[in-house]
SELUMMAR-556111 format. One record per atom (N, C-alpha, C): residue in three letters; x, y, z. Coordinates in steps of 0.001 Angstrom, whole numbers, plus 500000, padded with zeros to 6 digits. Example, Ala and Ser with C-alpha at 12.3 -4.5 7.8 and 13.67 -1.06 7.14 Angstrom:
2
ala513190494310507800;ala512300495500507800;ala513200496700507800;ser512850497750507080;ser513670498940507140;ser512900500030507870;
END
This chain:
485
met692671174871781167;met693634173996780940;met693363172575781415;ala693706171553780439;ala693169170257780646;ala694121169582781890;arg693486168734782800;arg694154168381783905;arg695258167309783533;gln696472167167783802;gln697492166131783306;gln697140165251783956;thr697199163834783497;thr696848162496784191;thr698217161461783912;his698359160477784665;his699145159606784180;his698452158336784263;thr698406157529783246;thr697471156249783086;thr698236155122783986;ile697801154498784876;ile697914153616785606;ile697214152095785610;ser698109151046785037;ser697191149664784527;ser697666148677785860;val696520148061786358;val696471147110787450;val696107145686786870;asn697003144770786953;asn696564143587786359;asn696025142448787265;phe694897142115786829;phe694227141088787709;phe694192139750786828;arg695112138983787109;arg695504137829786321;arg694432137017785669;gly694269136721784650;gly693057136176784093;gly691697136656784138;gly691562137929784502;gly690501138524784627;gly689640138575785926;ile690395137754786991;ile689701137621788231;ile690067138485789217;ile688921139302789602;ile689008140463790554;ile688787140119791945;pro689477139888792880;pro688804140020794218;pro688530141052794830;pro687008140925795134;pro686112142146795565;pro687062143224796562;gly687593142497797601;gly688295143230798608;gly689453144115797970;val690194143379797393;val691355143835796851;val691022145002795904;leu689849144977795229;leu689426145924794030;leu688934147267795111;leu688315147028796151;leu687741148052796994;leu688886148816797603;asp689916148005798258;asp691080149159798686;asp691628149636797352;leu691754149352796314;leu692193150019795219;leu691419151420794859;leu690084150953794712;leu689023152130794387;leu689330153308795726;glu689312153008796829;glu689532153934797967;glu690473154604797698;val691939154158797489;val693154154876797274;val692848155813795852;ala692183155253795008;ala691831155785793698;ala690885157166794182;ala689812157175794859;ala689170158216795197;ala689859159237796092;glu690550158859796727;glu691558159630797694;glu692302160718796738;ala692786159816795661;ala693386160587794553;ala692719161366793557;thr691360161717793950;thr690715162503792973;thr690067161624791665;val690337160471791721;val689918159715790343;val688602159358790538;thr687637159795789314;thr686310159661789373;thr685552158322788707;his686590157942787687;his686203156705787092;his687119155876786460;ile686926154597786125;ile688302153680785963;ile687589152856784493;arg688310152523783938;arg688202151764782986;arg688736150269782730;phe688237149340781928;phe688907147940781674;phe689477147926780549;gly690717147201780185;gly691326147239778992;gly691352145921778377;leu691720145767777114;leu691292144604776001;leu692128143495776795;arg692940143640777770;arg693687142362778274;arg693476142128779607;gln692027142448779899;gln691437142424781238;gln692182143002782333;gln692721144016782130;gln693404144947783116;gln692463145978783566;leu692755146936784700;leu691957147751785092;leu693146149139784912;leu692555150210784245;leu693324151186783875;leu692733152417784737;leu693536153244785322;leu692959154692786141;leu693965155605785389;asn693165156869785284;asn693977157871785034;asn694065158934786110;val695475158805786683;val695349159347788173;val696113160929787737;pro695716162115788273;pro696269163336788139;pro697799163209788287;asp698745164048787658;asp699973163985787762;asp700291164512789450;lys699557165344790016;lys699964166144791344;lys699461164675792202;gln698767164143791751;gln698384163132793096;gln699163161723792914;leu699958161550791931;leu700887160212791418;leu701496159847792690;ser702322160647793332;ser703108159933794194;ser702560159653795224;ala701360160421795804;ala700703159739797097;ala699929158388796722;phe699182158552795374;phe698642157352795158;phe699537155864794889;gln701052156163794458;gln701723155072794511;gln701960154545795797;ala702169155624796566;ala702597155190798101;ala701561154343798852;ala700145155027798523;ala699067154253799283;ala699048152761798857;cys699206152652797329;cys699081151482796873;cys700139150356797499;asn701491151092797814;asn702462150251798291;asn701941149782799622;asp701537150726800492;asp701224150166801974;asp700128149254801833;arg699278149205800852;arg698076148118800765;arg698520146985799999;gln699878147019799367;gln700342145848798657;gln699528145781797425;ile699230146643796827;ile698681146791795402;ile699425146964794602;asp699690146084793558;asp700684146151792510;asp700328146817791276;phe700926147495790457;phe700775147828789132;phe701690147830788272;ser701736147389787166;ser703036146937786246;ser702746147491784854;ala703681147717783954;ala703685147958782930;ala703651146787781903;his703606145543782556;his703754144389781975;his702400143914781297;pro702097143337780260;pro700708142914779813;pro700197141905780773;asn698696141801780379;asn698416140960781607;asn698025139577780945;ile697873138474781725;ile697613137203781228;ile696080137192781205;leu695692136764779782;leu694292137021779515;leu693996135596779468;ser692525135349779718;ser691929134213780029;ser690619133803779693;thr690254132899779579;thr688703132543779120;thr687955132239780842;tyr688602132635781920;tyr688145132150783150;tyr686872132596783422;pro686808134138782838;pro685019134707783009;pro684105133993782336;ala684254133145781444;ala683236132582780522;ala682921131151781161;ala683565130592781968;ala683472129267782681;ala682299129179783528;gly681501128085783153;gly680268127909783896;gly678977128867783518;ile679228129826782535;ile678370130771781841;ile678041130669780484;phe679405130452779714;phe679203130137778343;phe680197128979777941;leu680747128258779132;leu681271127384778813;leu680855126021779487;his680571124917778966;his680231123720779739;his680715122516779147;asp680573121793779774;asp681144120013779424;asp682651120288778765;thr683317120876779678;thr684877121332779190;thr685690120599780307;trp686889119934780197;trp687936119695781252;trp688522120800781739;leu688485122209780878;leu689160123094781495;leu688159123953782495;val688168123607783881;val687456124163784937;val688251125180785933;glu687614125806786502;glu687982126884787228;glu689298126687788227;gly689392125334788761;gly690411125062789466;gly691875124889788669;ile691621124613787500;ile692908124152786450;ile693322125531786048;tyr692303126546785761;tyr692905127754785425;tyr693805128587786494;lys693371128365787681;lys694216128637789261;lys695661127868788969;asp695347126750788843;asp696707126057788817;asp697895126698787830;val697163126912786746;val698479127354785571;val698849128627786089;phe697487129632786543;phe698211130872787302;phe699343131027788069;asn699137130004789103;asn699966129805789882;asn701539129426789695;gln701503128729788320;gln702762128667788045;gln703837129494787610;phe703010130768787221;phe703530131924786894;phe704535132446787896;asp705557132164788264;asp706411132982789266;asp707095134349788782;tyr706763134613787490;tyr707725135615787004;tyr706281136590786204;leu706730138029786031;leu705739138797785174;leu706104138449783765;pro705380138066782936;pro705511137957781503;pro705598139284780909;ala706781139492779966;ala707012140599779193;ala706167140664777990;leu706065139511777492;leu705132139281776344;leu703735138875776685;lys702783139063775629;lys701280138653776068;lys701079137082776117;val700450136850776896;val700126135471777204;val698667135057777348;asn698135134156776395;asn696786133964776274;asn696471132593776724;ile695537132233777805;ile695290130962778150;ile693708130834777940;cys693211130024776872;cys692055129946776337;cys691377128509776193;asp690300128388776334;asp689494126816776295;asp689044127270774683;ser689336125965774024;ser689133125789772380;ser687754125953772201;lys686975125517773285;lys685219125473772866;lys684680126742772892;gln684884127662773040;gln684345129070773205;gln684885130055772086;thr683847131157771900;thr684089132123771201;thr684028133702771845;phe683930133589773225;phe684046134847773929;phe685246135470773808;val686398134721774192;val687667135481774473;val688496135437773150;pro689067136190772367;pro689898136081771382;pro691095134898771651;leu691319134105770859;leu692410132965770991;leu693632133539770645;phe693955134488769752;phe695259134426769257;phe695762135957769428;thr695355136809770388;thr695826137944770423;thr696957138088771220;gly697533136947771697;gly698630137214772590;gly700072136753771512;his700963136758772325;his702487136557771739;his702444134885771866;ile702109134620773146;ile702042132972773684;ile700972132783773871;asn700236132008772940;asn698750131785773112;asn698458130187773137;trp698089129879774622;trp697994128398774841;trp696315128049774722;ile695962126975773888;ile694659126932773547;ile694625125405774246;ser693249125094774939;ser693129123543775389;ser692931122765773994;ser693296121634774357;ser693078120585773220;ser691722119690773623;asn691561118658772851;asn690544117754773086;asn690886116678774023;thr692388116532774390;thr693042115502775448;thr693067116157776798;thr692541115874777746;thr692548116346778989;thr694136116883779415;his694200118229779884;his695443118444780396;his696566118744779385;tyr696297118700778019;tyr696977119093777043;tyr696614120209776201;trp697831121066775700;trp697288122388775289;trp698015122337773824;his697374123095772768;his697865123732771976;his698502125023772131;leu700005124917771493;leu700570126417771425;leu700732127112770173;tyr700614128348770110;tyr700601129202769128;tyr701495130494769304;leu702498130638768436;leu703332131863768717;leu703152132622767725;arg703351134049768262;arg703319135221767182;arg704347136315767692;leu705289136728766764;leu706041137449767268;leu705676138962767286;pro705893139837768295;pro705528141091768435;pro705634141884766974;gly704693142776766795;gly704666143147765354;gly704203142599764223;ser703891141075764401;ser703843140218763262;ser702349139823763474;gln701567139243762454;gln700383138485762319;gln700532137139762228;glu701522136637761835;glu701769135390761368;glu701794134353762643;leu701309133283762581;leu701128132517763693;leu701917130985763418;phe702552130611764361;phe703517129430764221;phe702944128196765213;arg702426127234764724;arg701787126399765516;arg703248125303766198;trp702888125218767494;trp704008124219768190;trp703622122780767440;pro704675122053767183;pro704257120586766483;pro703727119610767598;glu703760119969769176;glu703212118998769793;glu702109119726770860;leu701499118888771498;leu700685118981772614;leu701513119256774037;ile701341120241774724;ile701995120471776106;ile701200120158777085;tyr701830119505778132;tyr700983119055779202;tyr701005120501780396;thr699655120567781059;thr699413121648781897;thr700604122254782683;asn701158121437783328;asn702179121526784495;asn703381122197783896;ser703648122386782216;ser704817122672781750;ser704352124058781150;ile703225124734781103;ile702811125831780668;ile703784126896781022;ala704018127326782310;ala704777128202782632;ala706325128190782233;thr706849126755782495;thr708212126916782242;thr708597126992780873;val707714126322779854;val707759126675778409;val707493128139778104;ser706415128667778795;ser706144130160778285;ser707592130966778710;lys707909130932779890;lys709259131881780230;lys710466131406779282;ala710678130308779010;ala711826129920778060;ala711337130480776452;thr710291130276776309;thr709708130985774814;thr709734132433774911;glu709143133260775599;glu709716134646775922;glu710850135241775765;thr711972134432776625;thr713468134535776499;thr714034134726775176;leu713457133564774512;leu714061133446773145;leu713448134373772003;met712108134753772193;met711796135364771423;met712079136953771358;leu712288137279772644;leu712739138472773044;leu714318138935772480;arg715033137643772262;arg716337137887771507;arg716240138025770170;gly714862137665769664;gly714817138220767944;gly714652136621767566;leu714819135481768016;leu714576134294767375;leu713255133991766623;glu712975133500765436;glu711840133093764816;glu711250132046765581;pro710118131782765626;pro709255130807766246;pro709702129493765844;ala710160129018764685;ala710473127933764382;ala711846127595765435;ala712649128566765468;ala713952128242766254;ala713610128235767476;val712923128773767924;val712365128703769409;val712115127365769945;phe711158126728769010;phe710871125374769492;phe712057124622769203;ser713118124709768231;ser714013123622768136;ser715308124003769335;asp715445125164769960;asp716170125140771012;asp715467124735772254;ile714264124825772383;ile713645124649773761;ile713343122969773470;lys713207122768772479;lys713254121219772204;lys714462120292772567;ala715651120906772154;ala716828120674772604;ala717387120861773981;leu716984121806774512;leu717337122226775968;leu716643121971777227;leu715285122039776859;leu714112121953777936;leu713370120586778164;pro713394120194779278;pro712386118945779393;pro711083119192779773;tyr710144118632779191;tyr708693119094779307;tyr707782118004778768;val706545117998779131;val705941116889779013;val705235117041777839;phe705004116257776783;phe704129116604775459;phe703642115093774898;gln702685115480773946;gln702205114385773128;gln702368114791771667;glu702210114135770634;glu702024114378769450;glu700971115082769034;ser700850115981768309;ser699527117083768241;ser698553116660766963;gly699337116013765945;gly698327115583764704;gly697993116688764014;val697107116550763341;val696475117469762678;val696107118878763134;glu696249120005762197;glu695588121161762640;glu694461121411763235;pro694169121826764468;pro692592121877765401;pro692072122844764435;glu690387122345764453;glu689641123257763981;glu688867123784765307;phe688747125270765369;phe687818125944766473;phe686868126587765984;pro685862126643766820;pro684277126804766365;pro684504128144765831;ala683520128314764710;ala683208129556764253;ala682679130793765221;phe683084131902764905;phe682975132948765955;phe681430133453765812;his680918133396767291;his679604134445767660;his679672134587769086;leu679311136136769014;leu679777136407770596;leu678477136373771354;pro678288135491772367;pro677248135485773207;pro676847136730773917;tyr675756137068773971;tyr675251138282774482;tyr675549138282776061;tyr676547139234776528;tyr677183139251777800;tyr676642140336778643;glu675499140791778522;glu675099141947779446;glu673669141195780133;gly673660142275781110;gly672132142061781909;gly672179140772782878;phe670929140427783403;phe670945139198784354;phe670565138125783346;asn671358137093784071;asn670905135609783184;asn671110134461783972;lys670480133346783968;lys670164132585784748;lys671561131532784715;gln671876130822785962;gln673027130141785785;gln672832129093786935;asp672477127857786246;asp671868126823787299;asp670960127541788034;asn671124127510789537;asn670283127960790597;asn670718129277791073;ser671520129987790184;ser671818131359790544;ser671915132115789104;tyr672217133415789462;tyr672369134402788175;tyr673622134882787914;trp673944135311786992;trp675146135984786722;trp674635137568786082;leu675455138291786175;leu675347139777785620;leu676315140280785038;gly676063140530783758;gly677043141246782879;gly676950143034782573;ile677575143725782918;ile677428145110782822;ile678792145753781717;tyr678182146478780612;tyr678865147025779823;tyr678472148241779763;arg679583149533779423;arg679345150730779418;arg679752151198778209;arg678929151999777765;arg678940152449776331;arg680035153201776224;asp680484154316777028;asp681919154975776911;asp683103154283777529;glu682982153161777981;glu683853152205778534;glu684034152478779997;thr683628153788780765;thr684067154073781991;thr682954153782783103;phe683555153354784234;phe682719152913785497;phe683016153938786409;pro681925154308786965;pro682152155318788288;pro682750154583789454;val683822155201790019;val684312154733791262;val683216154288792111;pro682330155160792919;pro681314155233793736;pro680440153742793602;phe680036153888792178;phe679350152503791897;phe680524151199791945;leu681202150958791770;leu682131150146791681;leu682296149680793306;lys682403150812794201;lys683013150531795431;lys681599149834795983;glu680433150469795587;glu679034149643796306;glu679491148293795706;val679478147902794475;val679503146644794131;val680101146043794882;cys681518146306795296;cys682448145331795937;cys681950144985797444;arg681261146125798068;arg680733146096799248;arg679619144812799212;leu678838145023798323;leu677593144182797978;leu678242142759797578;cys679214142303796999;cys679664141163796709;cys680270140618798092;leu680904141497798986;leu681149140973800331;leu680480140803801198;glu679297141352801433;glu678078141260802246;glu677633140170801680;thr677287139829800641;thr676417138561800247;thr677288137354799617;arg678285137578800283;arg679235136373799734;arg679365135858798476;thr679113136905797401;thr678902136726796194;thr680301135937795416;gly681369136333795823;gly682597135852795384;gly683263136901794523;gln684063136392793530;gln684874137018792559;gln684022137671791547;leu684619139087791168;leu684402139689790107;leu685260139442788896;tyr684681139460787672;tyr685538139072786413;tyr685452140464785555;asn686462140468784686;asn686372141672783763;asn686754140917782456;thr686230141275781497;thr686523140619780111;thr687117141336779153;pro687402140600777687;pro688117141560776737;pro687344142469776084;trp686008142362776318;trp685145143454776030;trp684948144762776726;lys685857144498777592;lys685863145864778594;lys684797145824779681;ser684078144811779844;ser682645144487780519;ser683002143909781913;leu682367143807782792;leu682194143389784186;leu681252142340784235;val681578141199784897;val680729140041785127;val680766139722786667;ile679555139305787143;ile679507139030788636;ile678808137800788499;lys679548136518789032;lys678892135345789024;lys678063135087790361;asn677519133816790231;asn676653132838791655;asn675893134002792375;ile674964134930791644;ile674146135754792416;ile672906135091793171;asp673256134990794348;asp671710134275794842;asp670357135149794482;pro669641133982794023;pro668211134964793563;pro667502135626794656;ala668070135272795873;ala667165135907797155;ala667982137482796834;his669217137768796516;his669962138968796425;his669632139618795306;arg668983139007794374;arg668879139857792917;arg668297141390793080;tyr667220141316794141;tyr666667142863794032;tyr667916143728794677;leu668904143313795365;leu669952144165795699;leu670667144828794482;trp670871143707793630;trp671788144439792448;trp670788145227791455;asp669539144908791427;asp668894145703790742;asp668401147374791503;tyr668540147239792619;tyr668666148683793720;tyr669732149217793214;leu670882148858793337;leu672437149475792859;leu672545149833791581;leu671915148975790460;leu671831149386789068;leu671208150662788876;gly669647150674789614;gly668954151791789537;gly669169153228790261;lys670079152861791277;lys670893153993791883;lys671569154743791048;tyr672335154242790374;tyr673635154558789465;tyr673224154859788167;gly671874154585787653;gly671470154715786400;gly672371153828785443;ile672656152546785878;ile673517151483784889;ile672594150950784039;asn672663151190782704;asn671838150239781761;asn672490149043781544;val671651148062781357;val672125146565781149;val671812145808780137;arg670937146752779177;arg670217145982777804;arg670601146791776766;his671839146785776587;his672139147613774969;his671926146316773928;ala671678147286772613;ala671607146503771360;ala672794145808771232;ala672711144352770851;ala673795143433770544;ala674879144201769606;asn674309144951768740;asn675365145231767643;asn676132146588767958;glu676143146683769401;glu677205147618769918;glu678203146985770894;leu678105145445771188;leu678509144736772003;leu679811144101771565;asn679754144197770022;asn680751143126769470;asn681720143925768645;trp682335144891769636;trp683562145989769118;trp684696145791770020;gln685892146149769301;gln687075146136770017;gln687659147310769439;val687900148274771014;val688439149538770398;val689772149423771340;glu690722150146770963;glu692082150367771446;glu691631151166773171;asp692529150649774089;asp692300151239775291;asp692545152984775287;asn691791153289776118;asn691924154910776067;asn691971155688774787;ser690936155021773916;ser691048155933772573;ser689536156503772407;glu689575157673772694;glu688501158547772933;glu687860158647771168;asp688949158881770244;asp688616158707768892;asp688186157539768233;gly688384156375768692;gly688166155219768400;gly686492155038768827;leu686260155669770136;leu685099155460770397;leu683919156155769878;ile684407157398769440;ile683529158334768707;ile683241157707767301;leu684236157241766617;leu683869156368765480;leu682836155449765378;lys683240154372766610;lys682288153400766651;lys680744153890767111;arg680702155122767552;arg679139155342767999;arg678639155994766684;tyr679508156458765643;tyr679301157050764670;tyr678555155863763713;ile679084154621763484;ile678765153646762549;ile677681153001763352;ile677734152748764671;ile676463152137765271;ile675058153018764791;arg675014154299765076;arg674033155072764870;arg673617154767763308;his674465154453762429;his674173154114761113;his673579152645760985;phe673997151828761707;phe673334150341762061;phe671953150561762521;asp671664151409763461;asp670268151463764076;asp669284151866762970;val669941153243762180;val669111153606761254;val668606152530760256;ala669840151886759554;ala669722150951758533;ala669129149548758884;asp669103149396760140;asp668435148095760840;asp669165146942760395;val670772147232760644;val671799146220760291;val671979145110761149;arg671851143914760690;arg672198142694761298;arg673624142337761658;thr674353142177762663;thr675726141869762959;thr675767140776763542;tyr675091139787764030;tyr675230138347764404;tyr676152137616763895;gly677330137063764468;gly678385136469763862;gly679667137388763453;leu679393138515763765;leu680720139490763447;leu681260140121764446;cys682212140493764202;cys683175141177765586;cys683778142490764416;phe683616143730765190;phe684345144916764727;phe685677145270765302;ser686676145722764597;ser687915146440765488;ser688008147772764783;ile688378148910765715;ile688788150156765274;ile690097150094765479;arg691073150391764583;arg692407150271764833;arg692845151933764349;met693197152761765235;met693557154222765032;met695386154370765086;gln695747153457765618;gln697353153356765947;gln697862152377764750;glu698751152714764047;glu699290151590762954;glu699650150443763541;gln700321150289764572;gln700908149128764922;gln699940148238765748;thr698558148640766092;thr697802148070766857;thr697295146509766335;ser697345145559766921;ser696699144416766571;ser695285144035767260;leu694107144090766910;leu692833143853767414;leu692269142570766828;phe691353142027767783;phe690515140894767261;phe689337141549766257;gly688981140629765473;gly687949141066764654;gly687846140612763328;asn686726140500762584;asn686712139850761427;asn686266140881760404;ile685891142188760915;ile685782143562760215;ile686571144484760627;ile687554145041760027;ile688548146031760715;ile688315147620759799;ile688076148396760678;ile688204149850760275;ile689698150261760629;arg690527150761759895;arg691666151230760154;arg692080152384759659;arg692566153484760664;arg692935154826759985;arg694057154777759304;lys694044155833758286;lys695202155713757593;lys696232156985758257;ala697298157088757874;ala698265157988758329;ala697538159462757397;ser697810160237758590;ser696992161836757843;ser697821162129756801;arg697268162748755834;arg697612163087754506;arg698540164375755019;his699761164512754555;his700723165635754451;his700819165981755927;gly700933164910756974;gly701048165516758171;gly699741166170758779;ser698888166202758107;ser697545167346759020;ser696963166473759681;lys696531166947760927;lys695611166472762140;lys694452166815761991;leu693923167659760961;leu692682167882760815;leu691808166771760669;lys690533166761761309;lys689794165467761394;lys689116165055760108;tyr688890166481759281;tyr687925166166758066;tyr688875165800757194;met690002165698757341;met690896165000756409;met691338163457756581;gln690898163142757562;gln691440161599758054;gln690470160643756822;arg691315159741756543;arg690647158541756023;arg690917157415756408;tyr690210156269756172;tyr689979154951756779;tyr690118153846755676;asp690563152614755888;asp690532151752755083;asp689617150612755684;ile688854149926754877;ile687998148838755663;ile688431147440755135;leu688663146492756202;leu689249145152755620;leu688399144300756336;tyr688382142827755636;tyr688001141959756596;tyr688768140542756468;thr688531139862757475;thr689418138754757380;thr688951137365756535;asp690051136715756315;asp689696135709754892;asp688483134639755446;gly687642134762754750;gly686356133695755227;gly685667134204756147;phe685819135588756795;phe685348136150757805;phe685580135444758968;asn686666134664758971;asn687024133974760385;asn687763134962761023;ala687211135271762141;ala687841136033763202;ala688924135915763909;asn689449134544763794;asn690942134044764270;asn691859134221763198;ser691374134479761881;ser692533134667760831;ser693273135907760800;ser694607136013760387;ser695540137037760440;ser695500137807758854;ala694916136838758134;ala694920137240756698;ala693808138273756493;leu694345139574755993;leu693305140485755742;leu692922140947754154;ile691539141152754130;ile691487141334752546;ile690844143079752520;pro691462143717751793;pro690924145076751547;pro689607144912751016;tyr688639145722751477;tyr687252145971750880;tyr687232147303750365;arg687269148394750910;arg687501150020750696;arg688445150347751421;glu689113151416750265;glu690205151982750705;glu690048153560750666;asp690583154354751408;asp690649155930751310;asp689340156418751579;val688575155762752749;val687376156118752884;val686990157375753927;ser686001158218753428;ser685963159129754498;ser685087158694755696;lys684851159375756770;lys684172159350757886;lys682642159209757756;glu682226159782756669;glu680706159955756380;glu680486158493755654;gln681563158046754731;gln681282157132753958;gln681342155789754916;leu681817155621755876;leu682112154441756671;leu680835153539757026;gly679729154072757563;gly678643153381757805;gly677746152504756469;pro677640153187755481;pro677099152340754307;pro678092151359753788;tyr679526151750753829;tyr680469150613753588;tyr680278149516754259;val680541149579755571;val680742148800756494;val679280147836756599;ala678197148417756602;ala677082147909756450;ala676913146934755058;ser677451147348754023;ser677537146765752828;ser678364145051752987;leu679579145525753764;leu680182144333753937;leu679601143243754975;cys678712143920756101;cys677838142854756665;cys677184141948755870;lys676328142872755064;lys675379142143753869;lys676086140982752906;leu677710141241752694;leu678280140284752056;leu678405139041752762;phe679013139100754000;phe679136138178755171;phe677863137141755116;tyr676661137923755114;tyr675432136850755254;tyr675155136355753958;glu675638137049752640;glu675466136499751438;glu676282135243751368;gln677582135146751988;gln678408134101751746;gln677740132999752556;lys677336133379753743;lys676816132036754599;lys675376131714754205;ser674914132457753080;ser673691131554752538;ser673660130901751186;glu674843130919750912;glu674924130422749499;glu674635128945749319;thr674602128129750661;thr673806126918750859;thr672450127070751067;asp671508126635750414;asp670138126885750722;asp669503125925752072;met669856126074753299;met669505125082754439;met668367125105754585;leu667144125995754057;leu665785125729754190;leu665233124546753124;gln665890124541751782;gln665589123625750942;gln666226122217751193;his667456122273752027;his667949121028752463;his666962120448753489;phe666478121155754069;phe665422120969755333;phe664218120338754744;val663546120841753711;val662451120604753413;val662805119089752535;lys663452119063751749;lys663935117917751053;lys664052116544752028;ala664648116818753150;ala665008115871754264;ala663573115368754954;gln662670116474754923;gln661452116093755604;gln660281115388754356;gln660803115455753088;gln659758114722752299;gln659942113295752110;ser659033112685752061;ser658963111192751926;ser657656110529751166;pro658061109507750284;pro657126109295749423;pro655935108692750292;val656358108028751231;val655077107150752214;val655254107310753559;val654393107991754191;val654591108432755523;val653381107562756206;arg654444106588756953;arg653773105644757946;arg653346106036759329;ala652193105826759722;ala651764106284760994;ala652702106207762192;glu653660104961762255;glu654346104519763208;glu655814105202762971;ala656057105766761610;ala657665106101761504;ala657516107761761899;met657304107907763250;met657576109357763525;met658863109384764557;arg659229110532764577;arg660114110901765616;arg660120112338766653;lys660809112686767514;lys660472113865768182;lys661817114676768032;val661434116068767763;val662391117081767341;val662114118373768339;his662774119530768280;his662563120704769224;his662271121877768166;gln661283122722768527;gln661159123726767541;gln660942124948768207;cys661749125937767538;cys661566127344768093;cys659890128039767726;val659539128415768979;val658095128642768836;val657956130301768123;cys659237130781768159;cys659256132108767794;cys659446132261766026;cys660054131170765651;cys660317131567763973;cys660356129954763328;leu659862128704764064;leu659434127592763804;leu660824127051763448;thr662148127465763732;thr663260126472763148;thr663399125262764292;val663770124204763376;val663799123036763951;val665061122530764456;tyr665248122145765765;tyr666637121827765943;tyr666502120137766139;asp667385119582765352;asp667156118008765186;asp668581117505765496;glu668438116544766443;glu669494116268767269;glu670480115203766171;thr669824114434765380;thr670448113876764211;thr671357114528763418;val670949115815763322;val671784116840762523;val672681117851763369;gly672335117972764426;gly673111119071765344;gly672798120274764689;asp673645121440764772;asp673516122727764475;asp674853122929764003;glu675056123068762693;glu676689123553762152;glu676817124883762370;trp675833125793762438;trp676107127316762439;trp676713127495763776;gln676291126703765092;gln676927126944766026;gln677815125737766979;glu678626124987765880;glu679346124048766045;glu678908122895767109;val677451122760766896;val676963121274767719;val677067120171766871;pro678009119502767416;pro677949118169766387;pro676534117313766046;ala676776116479765067;ala675280115763765270;ala675379114531766094;gly674016114292766621;gly673952113287767769;gly673855114036769139;thr673776115100769075;thr673823115757770450;thr672390116145770950;pro671730115401771832;pro670552115711772697;pro670456116942772936;phe669108117431772656;phe668518118636773163;phe668946119056774669;ala668723118060775232;ala668824118095776798;ala670461118509777096;ser671337118135776214;ser672664118135776661;ser673206119743775903;leu672438120534775146;leu672820121892774894;leu672950122688776008;pro674075123535775984;pro674187124473776999;pro673262125299777284;pro672824125848778713;pro671813126768778916;pro671901128042777806;ala672942128428777409;ala673136129515776615;ala672827129480775063;tyr672433128068774773;tyr672099128071773277;tyr670878128677772862;cys670853129195771728;cys669808130116771075;cys669680129590769607;cys668642130014769281;cys667835129735767874;cys669013130026767069;ser669594129486765906;ser670310130043764899;ser669884131174764021;val668198131091764104;val667997132119762954;val667223133259763530;cys666606133184764719;cys666299134280765728;cys666892134853766645;glu667764133676767154;glu668412134161768521;glu667657134021769699;ala666362133427769597;ala665583133170770821;ala666334131940771979;glu665920132022773212;glu666533131545774148;glu666161129718774051;lys666887129066774410;lys666768127668774593;lys665396127260774916;asp665114127962776020;asp663683127367776608;asp662462127859775896;thr662728128539774682;thr661598128995773910;thr661335127774772669;phe661897126663772837;phe661948125465771951;phe660872124501772607;arg659876124192771754;arg658869122848772507;arg659239121655771504;glu659145120773772122;glu659262119203771544;glu658157119109770544;ile658300118465769458;ile657120118298768611;ile657416116908768054;thr656518116344767069;thr656601115044766356;thr656592115567764998;val657416114683764015;val657382114733762808;val657750113499762168;pro657508113342760725;pro657664112087760193;pro659138111799760024;val659386110418760160;val660813110051759730;val660987110286758250;ser662175110757757695;ser662708110842756240;ser663174109482756150;pro663113109416754842;pro663881108181754415;pro665290108080754854;gly665753106825755245;gly667385106662755503;gly667640107134757024;gln666575107825757718;gln666601108321758988;gln666414107341760126;pro667009107312761255;pro666207106346762424;pro664849107001762994;ala664126106176763180;ala662866106508763886;ala663329106744765395;
END
């Protein structure tokens, strides 16, 4: 007979996990015979505690002042700060100032995100705060529970008003008011600091940075750990916490991809992390095509389906860069992704898995932040999913390739007369010979024209072969007509 368990959710606001607090929690969990934990889509920690141990577990958590709640966690881009986010006004101190404003537990999902990144989903909350180009001012997008429709607040709101506006907004939304009515009521009754917002903002096209393994961060390293089955052994995490405390590494972070990030690892301590990963057999170099998936929390059926499709990707050598997949096994689930595999209700109420069918959909323009879904194939069996999803990936790249970028580049380099003095410097990837030209920028990665190569973030990679920034070499090329030397 299967052991009965109760799922406990522990919220670490914004994905920030103090190692000492986590260690206390893990020790209590181990006493309750919990062997593994998971991280959730909203950067929370999930434990399955045996029913027989539940009372003792709750009492021990109360003694150690460890809170757990049924309320959704506040999701943020804090884990990406300093590793995937550079040259932004939304620094770590501002995140903490915002978190400290919340003197209540939000009953609705709140997202606090930097607009310059594509690591954390922007609109998976009901109350979505997104930084603007104006320092300390934010866009606000509202989404009613159970709806995919977004309402853009007509104003930019000042940082210090975030919690106040969030609380009032939540109260009105839970009463059933439409977002436009929420805006009108709050505008009439609640004083807050704002600016006119102007036109609809444009957010960068989605591409998921590789978030696993050891990576350089200025003069230190950061380490990303992803688990194929989403479970982290409790003994391993206890040693992670102890190592952080002993080396004064600081805080841990968990991400919406259910992974763990450790920042600011001193190069002198890297061998200790290598030792720890080896001791527990933790792999940190999975293929990129299995890192870009969103699966419901505690969904074993969803994970099985994900593995099934990834096996087809591996055999067919399918490219998935720039795509994000979500598997929705529950009817009302809303997950981030530009390709969606959605399970249909079982025919005639049957629970037999061979009878299950799926719909394959994609977002309008393959925009991962869009809520408009376009059907691609309906009523598909599990055996057909791999080929059909791979075909949809191909469609994505075909649409991206409608403009012949190579031909544009060739024409830009052509000149009827090349003068010896008309030369300029660019940077070329030594792996595939792709050229980064600062006069053009990199439209694919949302790098504006005029951005010097030296100003590109350390995580910048080649748009064609994804080679790292330091694989580029400076070369000299002729100046095309109309271009500055």
